[in-house]
N, C-alpha and C positions, 0 to 999 in steps of 0.2 A: 646970489639967489640959489636956493636948493633945488636940485633936480626933482621933477615930479615922480612920484613912486607909481609903479604899475598897479592896476586894479587887481586885487586879490579876490577871487571868487570862492567863498566858503562852499563846502559841499554839504547840502542839507541831508539830515539823517534819512536813510532809506531811499535816496534819490540819485544814487550814483549811476553812471551810464554803463558800468560794467559790473558783473556779478561773480566775483571769485569763488563764492560759496556754492555756485550752481554750475558745475562743469557740464551738466547735461545740455546747456543752452547751445553749445557748439555741435551737438550731435542730433540726429544723423546728418549726413552731408546734404547741402542744399540741392545737390544733383538727384537725390532720391525723390522721384516725381510722385510717389505715393503720398507725400506730405508737403505741406507748406507751413514751415515753422517761422520763417522770417525772410526778409530781403537781403540780410547780410550774407555776402558770399555769392549771391546770384550774379550771373554774367549778363552783359548787355544783351546777348542773344536770347538767353532764357527770359529776361524781362520783356523783350520785344515780342517773343512768341506768345506770352500770356496776354500782352496788350493787344496784339493782332487778333487773338482769339476772342478777347472781350469786345473788340470792335465788331467782329462777326456776330457775336451774340446780341450786341446792342442793335445792330441792323435787323437781325432776325426777329427780335422781340418787338421792334417798332412796327413790324408788319402785322402783328396780331398778338394777343395776350393769352391765347390758348396754350396749354401745356403740350410739350412734345414728348417723345418716348426715348430721348437720348440716354437717360439713365433709368429707364424702366426697371423696377425691381431692386434698385440700389437703395439700401437702407442707410439713412444718415441720422445720427443722434446729435442733437444740439445741446451740449452740456455747458450751460452758462452759470458760472459761480459769481458773477457780478451783474449788476443791473445793466440793461441794454435795451435800446429801442431800435435805432437805425440798423445796427449790425445784425441783431437777432432777426428782425423782420426781413431784412434784405436777404439773409441766408435762407430763411424759410420760403420766401417768395422765389428765389432762384431754384430751390429744390423742387418746388411745385412746377415751375416752368420747365424743368428738365424731366419731369415725370418720375422723380425719385420719391422715396417714402420718408418724409420728415418725422423724426421721433423726438418729441419734446422731452426735456429732462430738467427737473428742478431739484436742487440740493435739499430743499425743505421736504421732509417726508420720505426722502430716499434712504438707502442704506448708509450713505455718508453721514447723515444726521444721527444715525444710531451707533456711530463709532467705527464703521468699516472704512478702510483706506480708499482714497479716490481710485488708486490703481486697481484694487480688488473689485470695486464696484464696476469700473469700466471693462475689466476683464470679463466679468459676468455678462454685461450687456453685449459685448462683442461676440461672446460665445453663442448668443442667440441668433447670430447672423447679420450683425451690423457691419457695414462696409467702410463707412467713414465716420469719424468723430470730429465734430466742430466744437472746440473748447475755448471758453474765456475763463480766465482764472486770475486772482490777484497776485499769485506767486510767480515771479519770473522763472522761466525754464520748465514750467509744468507741461506745456505741449510737447517739448522735446523729450521729457522724461516718459510721457505716454507713448511717443513714437518709437522709443527704444524697446518697449515691452509689449505693445499691442500689435496684433496682426492687421488691424484695420489701418487705413490711412488717417492721418491727423492733420487738421487745419487749425492753425492758431488764429483765434478771433480776438486776441489781445491777452497778453500775459504780464500783469503788473505794469511796471514802467519800462518793460523791455522792448517789445515790438508789437505792431498791429499790421501785419503784412498786407491783408486785403484792403485796408484803408490806404496804405501806401500805394498799392496798385491803382486804386480808383483815383487817387490824387495824380498819379503819373498819367493816367488816361485823360484826365481833365486838362492837365497841362499840355499834353501832346496835341489836344484839340486847339487850345488857346495859342500855342506856339507853332502851329501848322507843321507839326511833326519833327521839329528841330530842337533838340536839347543843347547841342554844342553852342557855346557862347552865351547861353542864357543864364540868368541868375535869379534866385528867389530869396526873399527874406522870410525867415521863420522866427516869429517874435512871441514873447510871453513866457509861459511856464514850461521851459524846455526840460527842466529837471525831472518832472513827473510825466513827461509826454512820450508814450510809446509811439504815437503818431509821428513825432519829430524824428525819432530814430529810424523808423522804416523809410520815411521820406528822404533822409540824408543818405541812407544806403542806396536807395533806388536812383535818386538824382545823380549821385556821384558816379554810379555805374553807367548811366546814360550820357554823361558828359556835361551836366549842368553844375554850376557853382552855388553854394549855399552859404548865406550869412545868417548868423543867429544873433538875437538880441533879447535881453530881458534883465530884470533885476539881478544883481550879483548873487543873491541868495537862491535864484532859480535857474542859474546856468552852471552846470557841474564843471568842476575842474577837469582839464584834460580832454574835453570834448572836441577840441581842435584836431585831435588824433584821428577823428573819423573823416577828416578831409574837408572840414568847413572852417569858415572864418567867424570869429566872435566880434561883433561891433560894440563900441562903447556906448552907443545910444540908439534909440529907435530911429531917429532921423538919419543917422549914419547907415544903418542897415537898409533903409528904404531907398536911399539915394540911387537912382538909376536902375533899380531892380525891375525885372520883367514880371514879377508876381510877388505877392505877400501872402503868407499863411499866418493868421492869428490863432494862437493856441489858447484853449480854455484854461482859466485859472482853477486848478484842481484842488480846491480847498479840502476835499474829503481825503486826499492822499498826503497832505502836508502837515507838519507840526506848526503850532502857533508861532507867530512872530516873524514869519518869512517875508511878509509884506506888511507895511505899517497900517494901511487901510485900503479898502476898495476904491475910495475916492482918489487917494493919492496914486494908486496903481493906474487908474483910468487916465489921470492927468499926464503921467509920465510915459505910459506904455500902451495906452489905448489907441486903436486906429480910428481916426476921424477924417473928415473930408479934407481938411487943410493938409494933413500929413500925406494923403494920397497924391498930392501934387508933386511929391518928390519922386514918385515912381516914373518909369518910362511911359510914354503915351501908349495906350493899349494894354498896359499891364492889368492883371486880374487879381481879385481878392478872393482868398480861400479861407475856409474854416471847417475843421472836421466835425464840429458839433459835439454836444449841444452848446449853444451860444449863451454867454452871459452878456446880454445886450447892455450897453452903457458901461461895461467894465473893460473887456479886451477889445470890443468893437462897438462903434456907435451904430444905432439903428439905421441911419441914412447910408452908412457904408454897407451894412449887412444886406440891405435891400436895394442898393444902388446899381447903376448900370455896369459897374466893373465886377460886381459880385458873381461868382460861379458856384455858390454854395449849393443851390438846388441841382446844378449839373453834377456836382460831386455825388450827391445822394442818388440821382438817377443812374449814374455810371456804376454805382455799387452793385446793383443787381446783375449787370452784364459781367462785371469782373468776377463776381462770385459764381456765376454760371461757368465761366471759363476755368476757374480754379477747381470747382467741384468736378467738372468733366475731366480735367487733366488728372486729378488725383484718382478718380474712380477708374479711369482707363488703366492707369499704372497698377492699381490694386488688382484689377482683373488679369492683367498680363503677368503679374507676379504669382498669381494663383494657378495660372494655366500650366 
């Protein structure tokens, strides 16, 4: 009998987990508190500090929804070059709660649409007195590039398939609640379209730093080669990934980012990789179900799971405002100190 051959995971075009053509991703240092570019390289102490601050803001916001003056006079431009609902609204709400001055920015009708470079446009905006730039962009490394050249602090609101650090932080805060503050010895299954998921990468970096283990699972075409080097395990099936896990995160099938043919059909994907009630029985008792949104109900997650008692999806959304308050306050304070 011939020996079974190991599964070979092809690497889909444009979906690698590393970006050799974008050296700016690694700069500046994660220790530069003016910026939040990613969770890669952040220490346990730094992550815990932000989560503690987010917990403080969550408690403070729960006592009343009126704005405070914590960041009075701080101007924040929200430069979103991709569609967004949760992240954009969450940042804008956090800015209002902190007493900052939110400045909306749209690529349509801006100087960028007239041919000016993104960097020149934001140089001009920062010269008007902007303190922080929140940027979402389809190109990996864009926030890091801006942070190298702008005097303002830069917060990454998602750059291509690279990272989404504030989503990663709100996921960590949600898990800290569910796991009663203990990450060591806990495990989470992250399942689905790993290749195109910046959320998965931020989660892996943050969870690894805090002591939790991560199992990944998805179609071979949607799990990049070599991702085990980030400190996670790749399961051969959804069932293997879920067995005994303390949480599961279903990832959205990002059809807008992928080339054709990576999955045979939505129906087959749902049958093989969709979270349903039967598969949840493989999890540890008390394990929670997460999803970064927006959800494709009936594809990566069944409606009864999305709305079930194990779901903490709405808690993730609610925690987003507190996390972004903590991040904006941290970055704005560092900017003010650097200018003093």
